[in-house]
C-alpha positions as CSV (number, residue, x, y, z in Angstrom):
1,M,-22.4,19.6,50.0
2,A,-24.5,22.2,48.3
3,A,-21.9,24.9,48.7
4,S,-19.6,23.2,46.2
5,S,-22.3,22.4,43.6
6,P,-21.3,23.4,40.1
7,D,-24.9,24.5,39.4
8,K,-24.7,27.5,41.6
9,V,-23.0,29.8,39.2
10,V,-23.5,29.6,35.4
11,G,-23.7,33.2,34.2
12,T,-23.1,34.3,30.7
13,L,-20.7,32.0,28.8
14,D,-18.0,34.6,28.3
15,T,-15.3,33.2,30.5
16,F,-13.8,29.7,30.8
17,P,-15.1,29.1,34.4
18,H,-18.6,30.0,33.2
19,L,-18.2,27.5,30.3
20,L,-17.0,24.8,32.7
21,L,-19.9,25.3,35.1
22,N,-22.4,25.3,32.2
23,H,-21.1,21.9,30.9
24,A,-21.4,20.5,34.4
25,R,-25.0,21.7,34.5
26,V,-26.2,20.6,31.0
27,R,-24.0,17.4,30.4
28,G,-22.7,16.6,33.9
29,D,-22.5,12.9,33.4
30,R,-20.7,12.9,30.1
31,P,-17.0,12.3,30.0
32,A,-14.9,15.5,30.1
33,T,-11.4,14.1,30.7
34,R,-9.7,10.7,30.5
35,E,-6.2,9.7,31.5
36,K,-4.4,6.4,31.1
37,D,-2.7,5.5,34.4
38,L,-0.9,2.2,35.0
39,G,-2.4,0.8,31.8
40,I,-6.1,1.7,32.7
41,W,-8.1,4.5,31.4
42,Q,-9.7,6.7,34.2
43,T,-12.6,8.9,33.4
44,W,-14.0,12.1,34.9
45,S,-17.4,13.6,34.0
46,W,-18.0,17.3,33.5
47,R,-19.6,17.4,37.0
48,Q,-16.6,15.8,38.6
49,V,-14.2,18.1,36.8
50,A,-16.2,21.1,37.9
51,E,-16.1,19.9,41.5
52,E,-12.4,19.1,41.5
53,T,-11.6,22.4,39.9
54,R,-13.7,24.3,42.4
55,A,-11.9,22.6,45.3
56,M,-8.5,23.3,43.7
57,A,-9.4,27.0,43.3
58,C,-10.5,27.3,46.9
59,G,-7.3,25.5,48.0
60,L,-5.2,28.0,46.1
61,S,-7.1,30.9,47.6
62,A,-6.4,29.4,51.1
63,L,-2.7,29.5,50.3
64,G,-2.9,33.1,49.3
65,F,-3.3,33.0,45.5
66,K,-5.4,36.0,44.5
67,R,-6.7,38.0,41.6
68,G,-3.9,39.2,39.3
69,D,-1.4,36.5,40.4
70,N,0.3,34.3,37.8
71,L,0.3,30.5,38.2
72,A,3.1,28.4,36.6
73,I,2.0,25.0,35.3
74,V,4.7,22.5,34.3
75,G,4.4,18.9,33.2
76,D,3.1,16.5,30.7
77,N,-0.6,16.6,29.7
78,R,-2.3,15.6,32.9
79,P,-6.0,16.2,33.9
80,R,-5.3,18.2,37.0
81,L,-2.8,20.4,35.2
82,Y,-5.6,21.3,32.8
83,W,-8.0,21.9,35.7
84,A,-5.4,24.1,37.4
85,M,-5.7,26.5,34.5
86,C,-9.4,27.0,35.1
87,A,-8.9,27.0,38.9
88,A,-6.5,30.0,38.5
89,Q,-9.1,31.7,36.2
90,M,-11.9,31.2,38.7
91,L,-9.8,33.4,41.1
92,G,-9.0,36.0,38.5
93,G,-5.5,34.7,38.2
94,V,-3.5,33.8,35.0
95,P,-2.1,30.3,34.2
96,V,1.3,30.3,32.7
97,P,2.1,26.9,31.2
98,L,5.9,26.1,30.7
99,Y,7.5,23.6,28.4
100,Q,8.0,20.4,30.5
101,D,11.2,19.5,28.7
102,A,12.8,22.9,29.3
103,V,16.0,22.9,31.4
104,A,16.0,24.8,34.7
105,Q,17.6,27.9,33.4
106,E,15.1,28.3,30.6
107,M,12.3,28.1,33.2
108,A,14.1,30.6,35.4
109,Y,13.7,33.3,32.8
110,V,9.9,32.8,32.4
111,L,9.3,32.4,36.2
112,E,11.2,35.7,36.9
113,N,9.7,37.6,34.0
114,A,6.1,36.6,34.9
115,G,6.7,37.2,38.7
116,I,5.6,33.6,39.5
117,K,5.0,32.9,43.2
118,F,2.8,29.7,42.8
119,A,3.6,26.7,40.7
120,I,1.7,23.5,40.1
121,V,3.9,20.8,38.6
122,E,3.5,17.2,37.6
123,D,6.2,15.3,39.4
124,Q,9.5,15.1,41.2
125,E,11.5,15.9,38.1
126,Q,9.8,19.3,37.8
127,V,10.1,20.0,41.5
128,D,13.8,19.4,41.3
129,K,14.1,21.9,38.4
130,L,12.4,24.6,40.4
131,L,14.4,23.9,43.5
132,E,17.6,24.2,41.4
133,I,16.7,27.8,40.4
134,M,15.1,29.0,43.6
135,G,17.1,31.7,45.3
136,N,18.6,32.9,41.9
137,G,15.8,35.2,41.0
138,P,12.3,33.6,40.9
139,A,10.3,34.4,44.0
140,L,8.5,31.1,44.4
141,N,6.5,30.8,47.6
142,H,4.6,27.6,46.8
143,I,5.3,24.4,44.8
144,L,2.4,22.0,44.5
145,Y,3.0,18.6,42.9
146,D,0.5,16.2,41.3
147,D,2.4,12.9,41.3
148,P,3.6,11.9,44.8
149,R,6.1,9.3,43.6
150,G,9.6,10.1,45.0
151,M,8.3,13.0,47.1
152,R,8.3,11.3,50.5
153,H,11.5,12.9,51.8
154,Y,10.9,16.4,50.6
155,T,10.3,18.4,53.8
156,Q,10.4,22.0,52.6
157,P,7.3,23.7,54.0
158,Y,6.6,25.4,50.6
159,I,6.3,22.0,48.8
160,Q,2.9,20.5,49.1
161,S,0.9,17.7,47.5
162,L,-1.9,18.9,45.3
163,D,-4.1,16.3,47.1
164,E,-3.6,18.3,50.3
165,V,-4.4,21.6,48.6
166,I,-7.6,20.2,47.1
167,E,-8.7,18.8,50.5
168,M,-7.9,22.2,52.1
169,G,-10.1,23.7,49.4
170,R,-13.1,21.5,50.1
171,I,-12.9,22.7,53.7
172,H,-12.6,26.3,52.6
173,D,-15.6,25.9,50.3
174,R,-17.7,24.5,53.1
175,T,-16.9,27.3,55.6
176,Q,-17.1,30.1,53.0
177,P,-19.7,28.8,50.5
178,D,-20.2,32.1,48.7
179,F,-16.6,33.0,48.3
180,L,-15.7,31.3,45.0
181,D,-19.1,32.1,43.4
182,G,-18.3,35.8,44.0
183,E,-14.8,35.5,42.6
184,I,-16.1,33.8,39.4
185,A,-18.8,36.5,39.0
186,L,-16.1,39.1,39.0
187,G,-14.5,37.6,35.9
188,R,-14.8,39.6,32.7
189,P,-14.3,38.5,29.0
190,G,-11.6,41.1,28.7
191,D,-9.5,39.7,31.6
192,V,-6.3,37.9,30.7
193,A,-7.1,34.2,30.6
194,V,-3.7,32.7,29.8
195,M,-0.1,33.8,29.2
196,L,1.8,31.8,26.6
197,Y,5.4,32.5,26.0
198,T,6.7,32.6,22.4
199,S,9.3,30.1,21.2
200,G,12.0,32.8,21.1
201,T,13.6,32.0,17.8
202,T,15.5,35.4,17.7
203,G,15.7,36.4,21.3
204,K,14.2,36.1,24.8
205,P,10.6,34.6,24.8
206,K,7.8,37.1,25.2
207,G,4.7,36.5,27.4
208,V,1.6,36.7,25.1
209,C,-1.4,37.8,27.1
210,Q,-4.6,36.4,25.7
211,T,-8.1,37.2,27.1
212,H,-11.1,34.9,27.7
213,A,-12.8,36.7,24.8
214,S,-10.0,36.2,22.3
215,F,-9.5,32.4,23.0
216,I,-13.3,31.8,23.2
217,T,-13.8,33.6,19.9
218,A,-11.0,31.5,18.2
219,A,-12.4,28.3,19.7
220,Q,-16.0,29.0,18.7
221,S,-14.9,29.8,15.1
222,G,-13.2,26.4,14.8
223,V,-16.0,24.5,16.5
224,E,-18.6,25.9,14.2
225,F,-16.4,25.5,11.2
226,D,-15.8,21.8,11.7
227,H,-19.1,21.0,13.5
228,L,-17.5,19.8,16.7
229,G,-19.5,18.7,19.6
230,P,-19.7,16.7,22.9
231,Q,-19.5,13.5,20.9
232,D,-15.9,14.1,19.8
233,D,-12.7,12.9,21.3
234,I,-9.2,14.4,21.1
235,L,-5.8,13.0,22.2
236,S,-4.0,15.7,24.3
237,Y,-0.3,15.0,24.1
238,L,1.4,18.1,22.7
239,P,3.1,20.5,25.2
240,M,0.6,22.4,27.2
241,A,2.7,25.6,26.8
242,W,2.1,25.5,23.1
243,V,-0.7,27.6,21.7
244,G,-2.0,24.8,19.5
245,D,-2.6,22.5,22.5
246,H,-4.3,25.4,24.4
247,L,-6.7,26.0,21.6
248,F,-7.5,22.4,20.8
249,S,-7.3,20.7,24.2
250,Y,-8.5,23.5,26.4
251,A,-10.4,26.3,24.7
252,Q,-12.2,24.2,22.1
253,A,-13.0,21.5,24.6
254,M,-14.5,24.1,26.9
255,V,-16.6,25.5,24.1
256,A,-17.7,22.3,22.4
257,G,-17.8,20.0,25.4
258,F,-15.8,17.2,23.8
259,T,-13.5,14.8,25.7
260,I,-9.8,15.3,26.1
261,N,-7.7,12.1,26.5
262,C,-4.3,12.3,28.2
263,P,-1.9,9.5,27.3
264,E,0.0,7.5,29.9
265,S,3.4,9.0,28.7
266,G,5.2,10.3,25.7
267,D,6.4,6.8,24.9
268,T,2.9,5.4,24.7
269,V,1.2,8.0,22.5
270,L,0.9,5.8,19.5
271,T,-0.6,2.9,21.5
272,D,-3.0,5.3,23.3
273,L,-3.9,6.9,20.0
274,R,-5.1,3.5,18.7
275,E,-7.0,2.7,21.9
276,I,-8.9,6.0,22.0
277,G,-9.4,6.3,18.3
278,P,-10.0,10.1,18.4
279,T,-12.5,11.8,16.1
280,Y,-10.5,15.0,16.2
281,Y,-6.7,15.2,15.9
282,F,-4.0,17.8,15.9
283,A,-0.3,17.4,15.3
284,P,2.6,19.5,13.9
285,P,4.1,18.3,10.6
286,R,7.0,16.6,12.4
287,V,4.6,14.1,14.1
288,F,2.9,13.3,10.7
289,E,6.4,12.9,9.2
290,N,7.5,10.5,12.0
291,L,4.3,8.4,11.6
292,L,5.0,8.1,7.9
293,T,8.6,7.2,8.6
294,T,7.4,4.4,10.9
295,V,5.1,3.1,8.3
296,M,7.8,3.1,5.6
297,I,10.3,1.3,7.9
298,R,7.7,-1.4,8.6
299,M,7.0,-1.8,4.9
300,E,10.6,-2.2,4.2
301,D,10.7,-5.1,6.6
302,A,7.5,-6.7,5.2
303,S,7.4,-9.6,2.8
304,A,7.9,-9.0,-0.9
305,I,4.2,-9.7,-1.6
306,K,3.0,-7.2,1.0
307,R,5.5,-4.6,-0.3
308,R,4.2,-5.0,-3.9
309,M,0.6,-4.8,-2.8
310,F,1.3,-1.7,-0.6
311,H,3.1,0.2,-3.4
312,A,0.5,-0.8,-6.0
313,F,-2.4,0.4,-4.0
314,M,-0.6,3.5,-2.9
315,A,-0.1,4.4,-6.5
316,V,-3.9,4.3,-6.9
317,A,-4.3,6.4,-3.7
318,R,-1.9,9.0,-5.0
319,R,-3.8,9.1,-8.3
320,C,-7.4,9.5,-7.0
321,G,-7.6,9.2,-3.2
322,A,-7.6,12.9,-2.3
323,E,-10.2,13.6,-5.0
324,I,-12.5,10.8,-3.7
325,L,-12.1,12.2,-0.1
326,D,-13.2,15.6,-1.4
327,G,-16.1,14.2,-3.3
328,K,-14.9,15.5,-6.6
329,P,-16.3,14.2,-9.9
330,G,-14.1,13.0,-12.6
331,V,-12.7,9.9,-10.9
332,S,-13.3,6.9,-13.2
333,A,-15.3,3.9,-12.1
334,A,-12.3,1.6,-12.4
335,D,-10.2,3.9,-10.1
336,R,-13.1,4.0,-7.6
337,L,-13.3,0.2,-7.6
338,L,-9.5,-0.1,-7.2
339,Y,-9.6,2.4,-4.4
340,A,-12.4,0.6,-2.6
341,L,-10.4,-2.6,-2.8
342,G,-7.3,-0.7,-1.6
343,N,-9.3,0.6,1.3
344,L,-10.2,-2.9,2.3
345,C,-6.6,-4.3,2.0
346,V,-4.3,-1.4,2.7
347,Y,-5.8,2.0,3.6
348,G,-8.2,0.9,6.3
349,P,-5.7,-1.3,8.1
350,L,-3.1,1.5,7.8
351,R,-5.4,4.0,9.3
352,N,-6.1,1.5,12.1
353,V,-2.4,1.0,12.8
354,L,-2.0,4.8,12.9
355,G,-5.0,5.2,15.3
356,M,-6.9,7.3,12.7
357,S,-9.8,5.0,11.9
358,R,-12.4,7.3,13.5
359,I,-10.9,10.7,12.6
360,R,-13.4,13.1,11.1
361,V,-11.0,16.1,11.1
362,A,-7.3,16.3,11.5
363,Y,-5.2,19.5,11.5
364,T,-1.6,20.3,11.3
365,A,0.1,23.7,11.9
366,G,3.2,25.2,13.5
367,A,5.3,24.8,10.3
368,A,4.7,24.3,6.6
369,I,3.9,20.7,5.7
370,G,5.3,19.2,2.5
371,P,2.6,18.8,-0.2
372,D,3.6,15.2,-0.8
373,L,3.2,14.4,2.9
374,F,-0.1,16.2,2.9
375,R,-1.4,14.3,-0.1
376,F,-0.3,10.9,1.4
377,Y,-2.6,11.3,4.4
378,R,-5.5,12.6,2.4
379,S,-5.0,9.9,-0.2
380,I,-5.5,7.1,2.4
381,G,-8.8,8.7,3.7
382,V,-7.6,10.9,6.6
383,N,-9.3,14.3,6.4
384,L,-6.0,16.2,7.1
385,K,-6.2,20.0,6.8
386,Q,-3.8,22.9,7.5
387,L,-4.5,25.9,9.7
388,Y,-2.4,29.0,10.1
389,G,-1.9,31.1,13.1
390,S,0.5,32.0,15.9
391,T,0.6,32.5,19.7
392,E,-0.4,36.1,19.2
393,T,-3.5,35.1,17.2
394,C,-4.7,32.1,19.3
395,A,-3.5,29.9,16.4
396,A,-6.5,30.8,14.4
397,V,-6.1,32.9,11.2
398,C,-6.8,30.6,8.3
399,L,-8.7,27.3,8.0
400,Q,-9.2,25.0,5.0
401,P,-12.9,24.3,4.2
402,D,-13.9,20.8,3.4
403,G,-13.9,20.2,-0.3
404,E,-11.5,23.2,-0.9
405,I,-8.2,21.6,0.2
406,K,-5.1,22.8,-1.5
407,F,-1.8,21.1,-0.7
408,D,0.2,24.3,-1.0
409,S,-2.0,26.7,0.9
410,V,-3.1,27.3,4.5
411,G,-6.7,28.0,3.5
412,K,-9.0,31.0,3.7
413,P,-9.3,33.5,6.5
414,A,-11.3,32.1,9.4
415,P,-14.8,33.6,10.1
416,G,-14.3,37.1,11.7
417,V,-10.6,37.3,10.7
418,E,-9.3,40.0,8.4
419,V,-6.1,39.2,6.5
420,R,-4.1,41.8,4.4
421,I,-0.8,41.5,2.5
422,A,1.5,44.5,3.1
423,D,3.4,46.1,0.3
424,N,6.5,44.1,1.4
425,G,4.7,40.8,1.3
426,E,4.2,40.5,5.0
427,V,0.9,38.9,6.3
428,L,-1.1,41.3,8.5
429,V,-4.0,40.1,10.6
430,R,-6.9,41.8,12.4
431,G,-9.7,40.2,14.6
432,K,-11.0,39.5,18.1
433,M,-8.5,36.7,18.5
434,L,-5.5,39.0,18.7
435,L,-3.4,39.3,21.9
436,K,-4.1,41.9,24.4
437,E,-0.4,42.7,24.9
438,Y,3.0,41.3,25.5
439,Y,3.5,41.1,29.2
440,R,5.4,44.1,30.5
441,R,6.7,45.0,27.0
442,P,4.6,47.9,25.8
443,E,7.1,48.8,23.1
444,D,6.9,45.3,21.6
445,T,3.1,45.4,21.7
446,A,3.1,48.8,19.9
447,E,5.6,47.5,17.3
448,A,3.5,44.3,16.6
449,I,0.1,46.0,16.3
450,D,-0.2,49.0,14.0
451,H,-2.5,52.0,14.3
452,E,-5.2,50.2,12.3
453,G,-5.2,47.3,14.6
454,F,-3.4,44.9,12.3
455,F,-1.0,42.4,13.9
456,H,2.3,42.1,11.9
457,T,2.9,38.3,11.7
458,G,6.4,38.4,10.4
459,D,5.4,35.8,7.7
460,A,5.6,36.4,4.0
461,G,2.8,35.2,1.8
462,F,0.2,35.9,-0.9
463,F,-3.3,35.1,-1.9
464,D,-3.9,32.9,-4.9
465,E,-6.7,33.3,-7.4
466,D,-9.1,31.4,-5.2
467,G,-8.5,33.5,-2.1
468,H,-6.3,30.9,-0.4
469,L,-3.4,32.2,1.6
470,K,0.1,30.8,0.7
471,I,2.9,31.2,3.2
472,I,6.4,31.4,1.7
473,D,8.6,31.7,4.8
474,R,9.3,34.1,7.7
475,A,9.5,37.5,6.1
476,K,12.9,38.1,7.8
477,D,14.3,34.9,6.3
478,V,13.1,35.5,2.7
479,G,15.9,37.0,0.8
480,K,17.8,36.7,-2.5
481,L,20.8,34.9,-3.8
482,A,23.7,36.9,-5.2
483,S,22.1,36.4,-8.6
484,G,18.9,38.2,-7.5
485,D,16.8,35.0,-7.4
486,L,14.4,34.5,-4.5
487,F,15.7,32.5,-1.6
488,A,13.2,31.1,1.0
489,P,15.1,28.7,3.3
490,N,12.2,27.2,5.2
491,Y,10.5,26.3,1.9
492,I,13.6,24.5,0.7
493,E,14.1,22.8,4.1
494,N,10.5,21.4,4.0
495,K,11.2,19.9,0.6
496,L,14.2,18.1,2.0
497,K,12.4,17.0,5.2
498,F,9.6,15.2,3.3
499,V,12.0,12.3,2.8
500,S,11.8,9.9,5.7
501,Y,15.6,9.7,5.9
502,I,16.0,13.4,6.7
503,K,14.9,14.6,10.1
504,E,16.1,18.2,10.0
505,A,17.7,20.6,7.4
506,V,19.1,24.1,7.5
507,A,19.5,25.9,4.2
508,F,21.9,28.8,3.6
509,G,22.2,31.2,0.6
510,Q,21.2,34.7,1.5
511,G,23.4,37.0,-0.6
512,L,25.5,34.1,-1.7
513,D,26.1,32.5,-5.1
514,K,24.5,29.2,-4.3
515,V,22.4,27.3,-1.8
516,C,24.1,24.9,0.6
517,A,22.6,22.9,3.5
518,F,23.1,21.1,6.8
519,I,21.3,17.8,7.1
520,N,20.3,15.8,10.1
521,I,19.5,12.2,9.3
522,D,16.7,10.3,10.9
523,L,18.5,7.8,13.1
524,G,15.6,5.3,13.1
525,A,14.9,5.4,9.3
526,V,18.6,5.5,8.2
527,G,19.6,3.0,10.9
528,N,17.0,0.5,9.6
529,W,18.1,1.1,6.1
530,A,21.8,0.5,7.1
531,E,21.0,-2.7,9.1
532,R,19.2,-4.2,6.1
533,R,22.4,-3.7,4.1
534,N,24.6,-5.1,6.8
535,I,26.3,-1.7,7.4
536,A,27.6,-1.7,10.9
537,Y,27.7,1.5,13.0
538,S,28.2,2.6,16.6
539,G,25.9,5.5,16.9
540,Y,24.6,8.7,15.2
541,T,27.9,10.3,14.5
542,D,29.4,7.1,13.0
543,L,26.3,6.4,10.9
544,A,26.1,10.0,9.6
545,Q,29.5,9.9,8.1
546,K,29.3,6.5,6.3
547,A,29.9,6.8,2.5
548,E,26.8,4.8,1.8
549,V,24.7,7.2,3.9
550,Y,26.1,10.2,2.1
551,E,25.1,8.6,-1.2
552,L,21.6,7.9,0.1
553,I,21.2,11.5,1.2
554,R,22.7,12.9,-2.0
555,Q,19.9,11.1,-3.9
556,C,17.3,12.6,-1.5
557,V,18.7,16.1,-2.1
558,E,18.8,15.7,-5.8
559,D,15.1,14.5,-5.7
560,A,14.2,17.7,-3.8
561,N,16.2,19.7,-6.4
562,A,14.1,18.1,-9.2
563,D,11.0,19.1,-7.4
564,L,12.2,22.7,-6.9
565,A,13.0,22.8,-10.7
566,H,9.2,23.0,-11.3
567,D,8.8,26.1,-9.1
568,P,9.2,29.3,-11.2
569,M,9.9,31.4,-8.1
570,L,12.5,29.1,-6.4
571,C,13.9,27.0,-9.1
572,A,17.3,28.8,-8.7
573,S,17.4,27.8,-5.0
574,Q,18.4,24.2,-5.5
575,V,20.9,22.8,-3.1
576,Q,24.4,22.5,-4.6
577,R,26.5,21.3,-1.7
578,F,25.6,19.7,1.7
579,L,27.0,18.0,4.7
580,I,25.5,15.7,7.3
581,L,26.0,17.1,10.8
582,H,27.8,15.0,13.4
583,K,25.0,15.5,16.0
584,E,21.3,16.0,16.0
585,L,20.1,19.6,16.4
586,D,18.7,19.8,19.9
587,P,16.6,22.3,22.0
588,D,18.9,21.6,24.9
589,D,21.8,23.0,22.9
590,D,19.7,26.0,21.9
591,E,19.7,25.0,18.2
592,L,16.0,24.5,18.1
593,T,13.1,26.0,20.1
594,R,11.0,23.9,22.3
595,T,8.5,23.7,19.4
596,R,11.4,22.4,17.3
597,K,11.8,25.5,15.1
598,V,15.3,26.2,13.8
599,R,17.2,29.0,15.5
600,R,18.8,30.0,12.2
601,G,20.9,32.8,13.5
602,F,22.3,30.8,16.4
603,I,23.1,27.9,14.2
604,G,24.8,30.2,11.7
605,E,27.1,31.6,14.4
606,K,27.7,28.2,16.2
607,Y,28.6,26.4,13.0
608,R,30.3,29.3,11.0
609,V,33.3,27.1,10.3
610,L,31.1,24.6,8.5
611,I,29.3,27.2,6.5
612,D,32.6,28.7,5.4
613,A,33.7,25.2,4.3
614,L,30.5,24.6,2.3
615,Y,31.2,27.8,0.3
616,S,34.8,27.0,-0.3
617,E,36.4,24.2,-2.3
618,K,36.9,22.1,0.7
619,R,35.8,18.4,0.6
620,S,35.8,18.0,4.4
621,Q,35.9,20.0,7.6
622,F,36.8,19.0,11.2
623,I,34.6,20.3,14.0
624,E,34.4,19.9,17.7
625,T,31.1,20.8,19.4
626,Q,30.0,21.0,23.0
627,V,26.7,19.3,23.8
628,R,24.5,19.3,26.9
629,F,23.0,16.0,28.1
630,E,19.6,15.6,29.8
631,D,21.1,15.2,33.2
632,G,22.8,18.6,32.9
633,R,26.3,17.4,32.2
634,S,28.3,18.7,29.2
635,G,30.5,16.9,26.8
636,M,32.3,17.2,23.4
637,I,31.6,15.6,20.1
638,S,34.1,15.9,17.3
639,A,34.1,14.6,13.7
640,D,35.7,15.2,10.3
641,L,32.6,16.0,8.2
642,R,32.5,15.2,4.5
643,I,31.1,17.8,2.1
644,M,29.3,16.5,-1.0
645,E,28.1,18.0,-4.2
646,A,24.5,17.6,-5.4
647,R,23.3,17.6,-9.0
648,T,20.8,20.3,-9.9
649,T,18.0,20.0,-12.4
650,P,17.5,22.6,-15.2
651,S,14.5,24.7,-14.5
652,Q,11.3,23.1,-15.8
653,A,9.5,26.4,-15.5
654,V,11.8,28.0,-18.1
655,K,11.4,25.0,-20.4
656,K,7.6,25.4,-20.3
657,A,7.8,29.1,-20.9
658,A,9.9,28.5,-24.0
């Protein structure tokens, strides 16, 4: 079957299809992709991936997919969904990954905006969503599914199995052996390689068009920076529609040739993480927070001896672990000996439980990570670093060099990236990794990229004395209290969320006389805490309003206030009043984006009665809220929410100055 040999077209390595074919040629037998299915890991080599992708591309062409078409991809992280991206690129098309947990109407907007006619989806659930919205705008002509379970009785002619399409493609490739090679040769580095939609915190999502050149440049920068290669493994479990996953699990894998590993399901990620033992790992702060919460819950349930040993050695780790990881001098011989013993008894087993025993490099991005959380992982020997970027910059603006890690910065500009701070404090970025355009929104493109070629990120930040960039908050969210003191809500929220008992927080204070906050408790952590104290509860709403839980959260808020008291810029932004919400903030209720960013304006409007109560003398406030369930049904949740005062700490910065 010479016609479908991946060796036929290599070309210059300036597009993703060329990169794939080159890996098939130079390391054809090495593992490219793994997937856990029915408890067993399946492996595909680079040669097999190239052959499967080639067949998929030819099958899509036989169905009518052509250069310039957009291909929707919807589902969990699955090998053939990743391969579908490259198949579309081979034909000069553009993959458009969608968030798999989005409800049908959210998908409808993207499908219509991008003019989608072809969609490749994971399973019956995603097929049903597309069928729900067909006829109401999106002009879908073909729905191709990967998983056949539950699809036996779907008889619509436009719904086909991906297996059928791939087999059709093999026949097409045999009868027209030069067709696909010619299509791949037409690809140019300046062609749009992927369209990723922004999270839409303030309005409708925008389609960000990124070229082969921009993503390959960003990927090469990271690969060289952290010395990544074919020997590395990564666990690919984050939404494929998110720019971070596209950079790490697609672009960097294509550049470096390392192996991506797809977990069996979202519920088995931690188990699969331990089995794979990746050398390279990426997760947003929320994942690292959840992992730490799990650890602390388990320690609370451990024996008294184990708890004492854990806390004793963690005190050693906090004192010198990060410095030892960075190879810094000045750590005493006694501390080094204690740390080595702790590594044997606590840190090593803990890394193993977390699936981080083999990690050389771990990154977090997407939101600010609390310095204490950051220090915890580095102190136990995990080389966790921050990066800074956005969908419009291929998630690659700043990186933290080994040995130069700062807990409160996002690092230095990546190679080839120019960063400037505008007069108003906004971070401006210029480089080859910038977006080509917003899809069909030229006015937004012109507004985002100025005449000098700098992209306006919308983030506020500054450079410290060592050239590290520090991000304060979104520029539009940074404001002032009525007193004139700085107010940065996201910074305050991150202080609160470091505590394992707090899952989400929303701070208010712009133009007001004090800072108040909504709190979402972490049901797992607080539920475990309540059970150990024989506090009965019937669910989230009941637990959230317990007097004992309010006292627990009050102490957490006051601890965060004590921490803020040491910050000369934000010491006046301590939380003075708070309430615990009666429901968890949820993307399905439009309160969070699909990447779990707070939709601050929407929350402010939806819960205006609660904000007014916080800034009055009220001690409680009744509220009734409509919620949307996963199956599409709606319901109402009501509760009488308590409002509690929190003690503030006198500014330590003022004391030092005095």
